[in-house]
C-alpha positions in Angstrom: 0.1 -0.1 0.0 3.0 2.3 1.1 4.4 1.9 -2.8 1.3 2.9 -4.4 0.8 5.7 -2.0 4.1 7.0 -2.8 3.3 7.3 -6.5 0.1 9.3 -6.1 1.8 12.9 -5.9 3.7 12.2 -8.9 0.8 10.9 -11.0 -1.5 13.8 -9.9 1.6 16.2 -10.8 2.1 14.6 -14.3 -1.8 15.0 -14.8 -1.5 18.7 -13.9 1.2 19.2 -16.6 -1.0 17.6 -19.1 -4.1 19.7 -18.6 -2.0 23.0 -18.5 -0.2 22.0 -21.8 -1.2 24.6 -24.6 -0.4 22.3 -27.4 -3.5 20.4 -27.8 -5.7 23.6 -27.3 -8.4 23.8 -29.9 -11.3 26.7 -29.8 -13.4 29.0 -31.9 -12.7 32.6 -32.8 -16.0 33.1 -34.4 -17.9 36.2 -33.2 -20.9 35.7 -30.4 -23.7 37.9 -31.3 -25.9 38.9 -28.4 -29.3 40.7 -29.0 -29.8 44.3 -27.8 -25.6 44.5 -28.1 -24.5 47.7 -29.3 -21.0 48.1 -31.1 -19.2 50.9 -32.4 -16.9 50.5 -35.4 -14.2 53.3 -36.4 -12.5 52.9 -39.6 -9.5 55.2 -40.9 -7.9 54.6 -44.2 -5.0 56.8 -45.5 -3.7 56.9 -49.0 -0.7 58.4 -50.2 -0.4 58.2 -54.1 2.5 59.6 -56.3 3.2 59.4 -60.1 6.6 58.6 -60.0 7.5 58.3 -63.8 5.6 59.6 -66.9 6.7 59.8 -70.4 4.9 60.7 -73.9 6.6 59.9 -77.0 5.2 61.5 -80.1 6.4 59.9 -83.6 9.6 58.7 -81.7 10.7 62.0 -80.0 10.1 62.2 -76.2 8.1 65.2 -75.2 9.3 67.4 -72.2 6.7 67.2 -69.5 8.8 69.3 -67.0 6.9 69.1 -63.7 3.5 69.2 -64.8 2.7 65.6 -64.6 4.0 64.9 -61.2 2.6 65.5 -57.9 1.3 63.7 -54.7 -1.9 62.9 -53.3 -2.6 62.3 -49.6 -6.2 61.1 -48.8 -7.8 60.1 -45.4 -11.5 58.3 -45.3 -12.8 58.0 -41.7 -16.1 56.1 -41.1 -17.9 55.6 -37.7 -20.7 53.2 -37.8 -22.9 51.9 -34.7 -24.6 48.5 -34.8 -27.7 47.5 -32.6 -28.1 43.6 -32.7 -31.8 43.1 -32.9 -32.3 39.5 -33.3 -30.1 36.3 -33.2 -31.1 32.7 -34.1 -29.3 29.7 -33.6 -26.1 31.8 -33.0 -26.5 33.7 -36.5 -27.2 37.6 -36.4 -30.4 37.9 -38.3 -31.3 41.4 -38.0 -29.2 44.7 -37.0 -30.0 48.2 -37.0 -27.0 50.3 -38.4 -26.3 54.0 -38.0 -23.6 55.7 -40.2 -22.4 58.2 -37.7 -19.7 59.6 -39.7 -18.6 59.1 -43.5 -15.9 61.5 -44.2 -13.0 62.1 -46.9 -10.4 64.4 -47.6 -7.4 64.8 -50.1 -4.8 67.2 -50.6 -3.3 67.0 -54.2 0.3 68.7 -55.0 0.7 69.6 -58.6 3.2 72.3 -59.9 3.9 73.9 -56.5 0.2 74.3 -55.9 -2.1 72.3 -53.3 -5.7 71.4 -54.2 -7.8 70.2 -51.3 -11.1 68.4 -51.5 -13.4 67.1 -48.8 -16.7 64.8 -49.1 -19.3 63.3 -46.9 -21.0 60.0 -48.1 -24.7 60.6 -49.0 -25.6 57.8 -46.0 -24.0 59.8 -43.3 -26.7 60.3 -40.7 -28.8 57.5 -42.1 -30.0 54.7 -40.1 -30.6 51.1 -42.0 -32.5 48.0 -40.5 -31.0 44.9 -42.3 -32.8 41.9 -42.0 -32.4 38.5 -43.3 -35.4 36.9 -44.9 -36.5 33.2 -45.0 -34.3 32.7 -48.4 -31.1 34.3 -46.5 -31.5 37.6 -48.5 -30.9 40.7 -46.7 -33.9 43.3 -46.7 -32.8 46.9 -46.4 -34.7 49.4 -45.1 -34.3 53.1 -44.0 -35.6 53.7 -40.5 -34.2 57.0 -40.0 -32.5 60.0 -42.1 -33.0 60.7 -45.6 -34.0 58.0 -48.3 -31.3 58.3 -50.8 -32.2 59.3 -54.2 -30.1 56.5 -55.6 -31.3 53.1 -54.7 -28.1 51.5 -55.3 -26.7 52.9 -52.3 -28.9 50.3 -50.3 -27.5 47.4 -52.0 -24.7 44.9 -50.7 -25.1 45.8 -46.9 -25.1 42.7 -44.6 -25.8 42.4 -41.1 -22.5 41.1 -39.7 -19.4 42.7 -38.9 -17.1 43.1 -41.8 -14.1 41.6 -39.9 -16.0 38.3 -39.5 -15.1 37.6 -43.2 -11.4 36.8 -42.3 -12.5 34.5 -38.9 -12.5 30.7 -39.7 -15.6 28.7 -39.2 -15.3 25.9 -36.4 -12.6 25.1 -34.1 -8.8 25.9 -34.7 -5.6 25.2 -33.1 -2.9 27.7 -32.5 -0.5 27.9 -35.4 -3.2 26.6 -37.8 -3.5 28.7 -41.1 -6.1 28.9 -43.9 -6.5 30.8 -47.3 -8.8 33.7 -48.4 -9.5 35.4 -51.5 -10.1 39.0 -52.6 -14.0 39.0 -51.6 -13.0 38.1 -48.3 -10.2 40.7 -48.1 -12.6 43.5 -49.4 -15.2 42.7 -46.7 -12.5 42.9 -44.0 -11.3 46.3 -45.2 -14.7 47.8 -45.8 -14.1 48.3 -49.5 -16.6 46.2 -50.7 -19.0 49.1 -49.8 -16.8 51.6 -51.5 -19.6 52.7 -53.9 -22.2 52.7 -51.5 -20.5 54.9 -48.8 -18.5 56.9 -51.1 -19.7 57.2 -54.7 -17.9 59.3 -57.2 -19.2 62.7 -57.5 -19.1 65.5 -60.0 -16.3 67.9 -59.4 -17.3 71.2 -57.6 -16.2 74.5 -58.5 -12.9 75.8 -57.4 -12.7 78.0 -54.1 -10.2 80.4 -53.1 -6.8 79.3 -52.5 -7.2 76.2 -54.6 -9.9 74.5 -52.2 -12.5 72.3 -53.7 -15.5 72.2 -51.2 -18.6 70.0 -51.2 -18.9 66.6 -52.6 -16.9 65.6 -55.5 -14.8 62.8 -57.2 -12.0 61.7 -55.1 -9.6 60.7 -58.2 -6.7 58.9 -56.9 -8.8 57.2 -53.9 -11.4 56.2 -56.4 -8.8 54.7 -58.7 -7.0 52.8 -56.0 -10.1 51.5 -54.7 -11.1 50.0 -58.3 -7.3 48.6 -58.5 -8.0 46.6 -55.2 -11.4 45.6 -56.1 -10.2 44.4 -59.5 -7.1 42.5 -58.4 -7.0 38.7 -58.1 -6.0 38.0 -54.6 -4.2 35.1 -53.0 -4.1 35.5 -49.1 -3.4 33.3 -46.1 -3.8 33.9 -42.4 -2.8 32.1 -39.5 -3.8 31.8 -35.6 -0.4 33.0 -34.0 0.6 32.1 -30.2 0.6 35.9 -29.6 -1.7 37.0 -26.8 -1.9 40.8 -26.3 -4.1 43.4 -24.5 -5.9 45.7 -26.6 -8.3 48.2 -24.3 -8.2 46.0 -21.6 -9.2 43.0 -23.5 -7.0 39.8 -23.8 -6.8 39.1 -27.7 -5.5 36.5 -29.9 -3.7 37.6 -32.9 -4.6 36.5 -36.4 -1.9 37.8 -38.9 -2.5 37.6 -42.5 -1.1 38.7 -45.9 -2.0 38.6 -49.4 -0.7 39.5 -53.0 -2.9 40.9 -55.7 -2.6 41.3 -59.4 -4.9 43.5 -61.7 -5.2 44.4 -65.3 -5.8 47.9 -65.9 -7.8 49.2 -68.9 -6.9 52.2 -70.9 -9.2 55.0 -70.9 -11.1 55.5 -74.1 -10.1 58.2 -76.7 -11.3 61.6 -76.2 -14.3 62.5 -77.9 -13.9 65.1 -81.0 -14.3 68.8 -79.9 -15.8 71.0 -83.0 -13.4 70.9 -85.9 -10.3 70.1 -83.8 -11.4 66.4 -83.4 -9.8 63.8 -81.1 -7.5 64.4 -78.0 -4.7 66.7 -77.3 -2.5 65.2 -80.1 -5.4 65.1 -82.4 -5.6 61.4 -82.5 -9.2 59.7 -82.4 -8.4 55.8 -82.4 -9.1 53.5 -79.4 -5.8 53.0 -77.1 -4.2 49.9 -77.2 -2.2 47.8 -74.7 -2.6 48.6 -71.1 -1.3 47.9 -67.7 -1.0 46.0 -64.7 -1.1 46.6 -61.0 0.8 44.5 -58.6 -0.2 44.8 -54.8 0.7 43.4 -51.5 -1.1 43.9 -47.9 -0.2 42.6 -44.7 -1.8 43.0 -41.0 -3.0 41.8 -37.9 -6.7 41.0 -36.4 -7.1 41.3 -32.6 -9.8 38.9 -31.7 -11.0 39.1 -27.8 -10.9 36.0 -25.7 -13.7 36.7 -23.4 -15.9 39.2 -25.5 -15.8 36.7 -28.3 -15.6 39.3 -31.1 -12.9 41.3 -33.0 -11.5 44.2 -31.4 -9.2 45.9 -34.0 -7.5 45.4 -37.2 -4.2 47.1 -38.3 -2.7 46.6 -42.2 -0.8 48.2 -44.6 -0.9 47.8 -48.3 1.5 48.9 -51.2 0.5 49.2 -54.8 2.2 49.8 -58.1 0.3 50.6 -61.3 2.3 50.7 -64.6 0.6 51.4 -67.9 1.5 51.8 -71.6 -1.0 53.5 -73.9 -0.5 53.8 -77.8 -2.7 55.9 -79.9 -2.3 56.5 -83.6 -4.0 58.3 -86.3 -3.7 61.2 -88.7 -0.2 59.8 -89.8 1.1 60.1 -86.0 1.6 57.9 -83.2 1.8 58.8 -79.6 3.0 56.3 -76.5 2.5 57.3 -72.9 4.0 55.3 -70.2 3.3 56.0 -66.4 4.1 54.3 -63.1 2.1 55.1 -60.0 3.2 54.3 -56.5 0.5 54.0 -53.6 0.6 52.9 -50.1 -2.6 52.7 -47.5 -2.6 52.1 -44.1 -5.9 50.7 -42.6 -6.9 51.0 -38.8 -10.5 49.3 -37.4 -11.4 49.5 -33.9 -14.6 47.9 -32.7 -15.8 48.7 -29.0 -18.8 48.6 -26.9 -21.7 51.4 -27.7 -24.8 52.5 -26.2 -28.3 51.9 -27.8 -30.1 55.4 -28.7 -32.7 54.7 -26.0 -29.9 54.1 -23.4 -28.5 57.8 -24.2 
């Protein structure tokens, strides 16, 4: 009996080590939705774009462009969205009340020593939508507060769940396990799948004093980069790391992700004839040939709370290079245009607890 008794402490000690060992831990990082819960999502995307090379060759002779085609564009897009979860069935969010508190964009473009400033506010700013899944799983969208938009397409493509959910794997997962994702997932995570709804292109406003362009207007570089991101074929991978970090007082697991993208860039059409001076600036009227390519890279981290069972924040950086070659010919002449544009962007998204309007 004494021999067996002497082994008991060793056995229990060994069992304790086994229970504490993290290598066999399997768990879910999926978001847990709770009826009545309110979350506020703040997103800031900063773009910096610069035309780093540009040349025009007319009939074999390069044209001196001076500094007319250079310049840098810096843009910021800020959004704040409040979600109140209305109904949850079988763990799935089926209806939400979503308010677009802030939809702001601004950009500064430098060219020839002059700065042009533009600002914009998305047409859904101040609007509250109610998004409901019907029996077929389709999203029904209704405006419950604020002005109904004139353009009904602004109410399309919205979904009840958080966009960051798209990167989270279904089911349980082990530390160190990885999974693949595509461009559809990436655009949802970054919120760029709603680019046309939140920041649709606007007609240019009249130039104000000091080069400022106020009101709602097109965003140029932003719009082009967003299209490049959306059109690219993405190949991405994410992994659940061993890292545990504190984010705003919440213990969070870390998902690292990265992706490479490539997009075909279409040439713009030739300008329409103007009066008796047909064609574009060189008098050429035939469509452009060739085109271009865009190469993109993105990497970042998604932080998921262990106790709150939801995404807490995302940080990512992306770089893009667009190279184009355009050839136009007509009236006995040929012009070739080559350009290279370098763009970087940073994305910061934060999700925090909010309050329902009735609780304020």
